[in-house]
C-alpha positions as CSV (number, residue, x, y, z in Angstrom):
1,M,19.7,-47.1,-26.5
2,K,19.8,-46.3,-30.3
3,L,19.1,-42.7,-31.5
4,Y,17.7,-43.3,-35.0
5,F,18.5,-40.8,-37.8
6,N,16.7,-40.1,-41.0
7,Y,16.8,-37.3,-43.5
8,S,14.3,-37.4,-46.4
9,I,13.4,-34.9,-49.3
10,D,10.0,-34.4,-50.8
11,C,10.4,-34.8,-54.5
12,E,7.8,-32.3,-56.0
13,L,6.8,-31.0,-59.4
14,P,8.6,-28.3,-61.2
15,L,6.7,-25.0,-61.6
16,N,6.1,-25.2,-65.2
17,T,3.8,-28.4,-65.5
18,P,0.0,-28.6,-66.2
19,S,-0.7,-29.5,-62.6
20,T,1.0,-26.3,-61.3
21,G,-1.1,-23.8,-63.5
22,P,-3.3,-21.0,-62.4
23,E,-6.1,-23.1,-61.6
24,R,-4.1,-25.0,-59.1
25,R,-3.7,-22.2,-56.6
26,P,-0.1,-21.7,-57.5
27,F,1.3,-20.0,-54.4
28,F,3.8,-22.6,-53.6
29,G,7.3,-23.4,-55.1
30,G,9.0,-26.3,-56.5
31,P,12.2,-27.1,-58.6
32,K,12.9,-24.9,-61.3
33,S,13.0,-27.5,-63.9
34,W,12.9,-31.3,-64.4
35,E,16.7,-31.3,-64.8
36,A,17.3,-29.3,-61.4
37,A,14.9,-31.9,-59.7
38,E,16.9,-34.7,-60.8
39,T,20.3,-33.0,-60.1
40,S,18.9,-32.2,-56.5
41,A,17.7,-35.7,-55.9
42,R,21.0,-37.3,-57.0
43,G,23.1,-34.9,-55.1
44,F,21.0,-35.5,-52.0
45,I,21.7,-39.3,-52.2
46,E,25.2,-38.9,-53.0
47,R,26.0,-36.5,-50.2
48,M,24.3,-38.5,-47.6
49,A,26.4,-41.4,-48.7
50,E,29.5,-39.4,-48.5
51,M,28.5,-38.4,-44.8
52,G,27.9,-42.2,-43.9
53,A,24.2,-41.7,-43.5
54,A,23.0,-43.6,-46.6
55,A,21.0,-46.1,-44.3
56,G,19.0,-43.2,-43.1
57,T,18.1,-41.7,-46.5
58,S,14.5,-41.6,-47.9
59,L,12.5,-40.0,-50.7
60,F,8.7,-38.9,-50.7
61,V,7.7,-38.8,-54.2
62,Y,4.8,-37.2,-56.2
63,P,3.3,-39.8,-58.4
64,D,3.5,-37.6,-61.3
65,V,7.1,-36.9,-60.6
66,A,7.9,-40.7,-60.5
67,R,6.2,-41.3,-63.9
68,H,8.0,-38.5,-65.4
69,Q,11.3,-39.5,-64.0
70,Q,10.7,-43.3,-63.8
71,A,14.1,-44.5,-64.8
72,L,15.5,-42.1,-61.9
73,Y,13.4,-43.4,-59.2
74,R,13.5,-47.2,-60.3
75,E,17.2,-46.8,-60.2
76,M,17.2,-45.5,-56.7
77,A,14.6,-47.9,-55.5
78,A,16.8,-50.8,-57.1
79,A,19.9,-49.4,-55.2
80,G,17.9,-49.8,-51.8
81,V,16.9,-46.0,-51.3
82,E,13.4,-46.1,-49.5
83,I,10.9,-44.3,-51.5
84,A,7.3,-43.4,-50.1
85,L,4.2,-41.5,-51.2
86,H,4.0,-37.7,-51.1
87,L,0.8,-36.2,-52.1
88,N,-0.8,-32.7,-52.8
89,G,-4.4,-32.8,-53.8
90,L,-4.0,-29.6,-55.8
91,R,-1.0,-30.9,-57.8
92,Y,-1.9,-34.3,-58.8
93,S,-2.8,-34.8,-62.2
94,R,-5.4,-37.6,-61.5
95,L,-7.5,-35.1,-59.6
96,Q,-9.2,-32.9,-61.9
97,G,-11.8,-30.0,-61.5
98,E,-13.5,-30.0,-58.2
99,Q,-11.6,-33.2,-57.1
100,A,-8.4,-31.1,-56.9
101,K,-8.3,-29.6,-53.4
102,W,-6.2,-30.1,-50.2
103,L,-6.3,-33.5,-48.8
104,G,-7.3,-32.0,-45.3
105,E,-10.5,-30.4,-46.8
106,M,-11.6,-33.6,-48.5
107,T,-14.5,-35.7,-47.1
108,E,-13.6,-39.3,-46.0
109,A,-14.6,-40.9,-49.4
110,E,-12.8,-38.2,-51.4
111,Q,-9.7,-38.7,-49.4
112,R,-9.7,-42.5,-49.5
113,E,-10.0,-42.6,-53.4
114,A,-7.2,-39.9,-53.7
115,L,-4.9,-41.9,-51.4
116,Q,-5.7,-45.2,-52.9
117,T,-5.3,-44.0,-56.5
118,A,-2.0,-42.2,-55.8
119,K,-0.5,-45.0,-53.9
120,A,-1.5,-47.5,-56.8
121,D,-0.1,-45.0,-59.2
122,L,3.4,-44.9,-57.5
123,E,3.5,-48.6,-56.9
124,D,2.9,-49.3,-60.7
125,T,5.5,-46.8,-61.6
126,L,8.1,-48.1,-59.4
127,G,7.2,-51.9,-59.6
128,Q,7.2,-52.4,-55.9
129,P,5.0,-51.7,-52.8
130,V,4.8,-48.3,-51.3
131,L,4.6,-48.6,-47.5
132,G,5.0,-44.9,-46.3
133,Y,3.2,-41.6,-46.5
134,R,3.7,-37.9,-46.0
135,A,1.0,-35.2,-46.4
136,C,2.2,-32.4,-48.5
137,Y,2.1,-29.1,-46.5
138,G,0.9,-31.3,-43.7
139,S,-2.8,-31.3,-45.1
140,A,-4.7,-33.7,-43.3
141,N,-7.6,-34.5,-41.1
142,N,-8.8,-36.8,-38.5
143,D,-9.6,-39.4,-41.2
144,T,-6.0,-39.4,-42.8
145,L,-4.0,-41.8,-40.6
146,R,-6.9,-44.3,-40.4
147,L,-7.3,-44.3,-44.0
148,C,-3.6,-44.7,-44.6
149,D,-3.7,-47.7,-42.3
150,E,-6.9,-49.2,-44.2
151,L,-5.1,-48.8,-47.5
152,G,-2.0,-50.8,-46.5
153,F,0.6,-48.3,-45.6
154,R,2.7,-49.4,-42.7
155,W,4.1,-46.0,-41.7
156,A,3.8,-42.2,-42.1
157,S,5.9,-39.2,-41.4
158,N,4.2,-36.0,-41.0
159,S,4.6,-32.5,-39.7
160,S,4.8,-32.0,-36.0
161,N,3.0,-29.1,-34.2
162,R,2.2,-27.3,-37.4
163,Y,-1.1,-25.3,-37.6
164,R,-1.7,-23.8,-41.0
165,P,-5.4,-23.6,-41.5
166,E,-4.9,-22.3,-45.1
167,F,-3.5,-25.7,-46.0
168,F,-6.1,-27.5,-43.8
169,A,-3.0,-28.5,-41.7
170,N,-3.6,-29.0,-38.0
171,W,-1.0,-30.8,-36.0
172,S,-1.1,-28.3,-33.1
173,G,0.1,-30.0,-29.9
174,S,0.5,-33.4,-31.7
175,W,2.7,-36.0,-30.0
176,P,6.1,-35.2,-31.5
177,Y,8.0,-38.7,-31.2
178,P,7.4,-42.1,-33.0
179,H,4.0,-43.8,-32.0
180,H,1.3,-45.9,-33.4
181,A,-1.4,-43.6,-34.8
182,S,-5.0,-43.0,-33.6
183,P,-7.9,-44.0,-35.7
184,R,-9.8,-41.0,-34.3
185,S,-7.2,-38.0,-34.4
186,N,-3.9,-37.3,-35.9
187,L,-2.8,-35.5,-32.6
188,I,-2.5,-38.3,-30.4
189,C,-1.1,-41.8,-29.9
190,G,-3.4,-44.9,-30.6
191,D,-3.5,-48.4,-31.5
192,L,-3.6,-48.5,-35.2
193,P,-0.8,-50.8,-36.8
194,L,0.3,-47.6,-38.8
195,F,3.3,-46.1,-37.0
196,E,3.8,-42.4,-37.3
197,L,7.3,-40.9,-37.3
198,P,7.0,-37.2,-36.8
199,I,9.4,-34.7,-38.3
200,T,11.7,-33.2,-35.7
201,V,10.9,-29.5,-34.7
202,G,12.1,-27.3,-31.9
203,L,10.2,-27.5,-28.7
204,T,11.5,-24.1,-27.5
205,V,13.6,-23.0,-30.7
206,Y,11.6,-21.0,-33.3
207,Y,12.1,-20.1,-37.0
208,D,10.0,-17.2,-36.3
209,E,9.5,-16.2,-32.6
210,R,6.8,-13.6,-33.4
211,I,4.4,-16.2,-34.6
212,R,6.1,-19.0,-32.5
213,Q,6.7,-21.1,-35.5
214,P,9.0,-24.1,-34.6
215,L,12.3,-24.4,-36.2
216,D,12.7,-27.8,-38.2
217,L,15.8,-29.1,-39.9
218,R,15.1,-28.2,-43.4
219,V,18.3,-27.2,-45.2
220,E,16.9,-24.1,-47.1
221,T,16.7,-22.1,-43.8
222,P,18.9,-19.1,-44.4
223,P,22.2,-19.2,-42.2
224,E,21.2,-15.8,-40.7
225,R,18.3,-17.5,-39.0
226,L,20.4,-20.2,-37.5
227,G,23.6,-18.5,-36.1
228,E,27.2,-18.5,-37.7
229,G,27.9,-22.0,-36.2
230,R,24.2,-23.2,-37.1
231,E,23.7,-23.0,-33.2
232,K,19.9,-23.3,-33.7
233,L,20.1,-26.6,-35.6
234,R,22.0,-28.1,-32.7
235,A,19.8,-26.6,-30.2
236,V,16.6,-28.3,-31.8
237,I,18.3,-31.6,-32.0
238,E,19.6,-31.6,-28.4
239,E,16.4,-30.4,-26.8
240,N,14.7,-33.3,-28.6
241,I,17.1,-35.8,-27.3
242,V,16.8,-34.6,-23.8
243,E,13.1,-34.5,-24.0
244,M,12.8,-38.2,-25.6
245,D,15.0,-39.3,-22.5
246,R,12.8,-37.6,-20.0
247,R,9.8,-39.2,-21.6
248,A,11.4,-42.6,-21.9
249,V,10.3,-42.7,-25.4
250,P,10.6,-46.4,-26.7
251,V,11.9,-45.5,-30.3
252,R,13.9,-42.4,-30.3
253,A,14.7,-40.6,-33.6
254,I,15.9,-37.3,-35.2
255,I,14.0,-36.9,-38.4
256,G,14.9,-34.1,-40.8
257,G,13.2,-33.3,-44.1
258,S,13.7,-30.9,-47.1
259,H,13.0,-30.7,-50.8
260,N,14.1,-31.6,-54.4
261,T,14.9,-27.9,-54.8
262,N,18.3,-27.5,-53.1
263,P,21.9,-27.9,-54.5
264,Y,23.0,-30.8,-52.0
265,G,25.8,-31.7,-54.3
266,N,27.6,-28.5,-54.2
267,P,29.4,-28.3,-50.9
268,A,29.8,-24.4,-51.4
269,T,26.2,-23.7,-51.0
270,F,24.6,-22.9,-47.5
271,Q,22.1,-25.8,-48.2
272,A,24.5,-28.4,-48.6
273,Q,26.4,-27.1,-45.4
274,N,23.1,-27.1,-43.4
275,L,22.6,-30.6,-44.2
276,E,26.2,-31.4,-43.1
277,W,25.6,-29.6,-39.9
278,V,22.5,-31.7,-39.2
279,V,24.2,-34.9,-39.7
280,R,27.3,-33.8,-37.7
281,F,25.5,-32.2,-34.8
282,T,23.2,-35.5,-34.6
283,Q,26.4,-37.6,-34.2
284,E,28.1,-35.4,-31.8
285,L,24.9,-35.1,-29.5
286,A,24.3,-38.9,-29.7
287,D,28.0,-39.4,-28.4
288,E,27.4,-36.7,-25.8
289,H,24.1,-38.2,-24.5
290,E,25.4,-41.8,-24.6
291,V,23.1,-43.0,-27.3
292,E,24.0,-44.9,-30.5
293,F,23.7,-42.7,-33.6
294,T,21.9,-45.0,-36.0
295,P,20.9,-44.1,-39.6
296,A,17.9,-45.9,-40.7
297,S,15.0,-46.2,-43.0
298,F,11.7,-45.5,-41.7
299,L,10.8,-49.2,-42.2
300,K,13.7,-50.1,-40.1
301,M,12.4,-47.9,-37.2
302,V,8.8,-49.5,-37.7
303,E,10.2,-53.0,-37.4
304,E,12.2,-52.0,-34.2
305,A,9.1,-50.5,-32.7
306,E,7.1,-53.8,-33.5
307,R,10.0,-55.8,-32.0
308,I,9.9,-53.9,-28.7
309,G,6.2,-53.4,-28.6
310,S,6.2,-49.6,-28.6
311,Y,3.1,-47.6,-27.8
């Protein structure tokens, strides 16, 4: 049995752009500058390769980011790095005025147009098809995955068990492991061709126990929340490996994600060290639980799911 591994970063806009001004409800962050964003993305790719996990490296990119840094993302695409769409309806330059809103608060028609426009935008910039999608902040509704399937995406990788109504993000109780999406709900398995590969989060391990916020594998989590030896990261990975075995999940994966805001290329930083811990723990625990650590793109996991007829 293979244990697939993928770590991705969401490549978002810097703070000082027209699409991150006061009219865009700017309570969220981003890289400090375009230069910092490129340094982060390059450092991430290089660090993953150094750890032997290059095959499991993916980038989710805002269309505006790809257009501004076209040479960078075309270079990465040409090198075989998997690139997918990341979209925030409040931060996309092609959504103006009343069109600019969370994806999860859009009507079906509004969301179809936003996703279709953004997909074509990113494809034109990269010069290649875009097959994957991730909702920024997890903002989605019951139309989202059906629309992704309708628009030609083959897979998606979204939040798991996130409930943030202020972002129109409801993944509460969602199926936490790779599965075909439902045309009726983002919380259950279904029969769409679209394959959903949720981000790995703690089942009993929390970032904040007061509000029962599950811990995920993002590298920016301060070490004091993880333990001196990053014990909580290990616990998240292990309890999911155990639970996937209990449920006899057909395609088993540990999926981490972070952002183009971190200094991955500097091994002295806790962010770079957290990434190393995630990769190392997954390798060690795969051996302990007698599964094969297999770094892979999301598309490779989808192809395996189709080969074995996964639910």
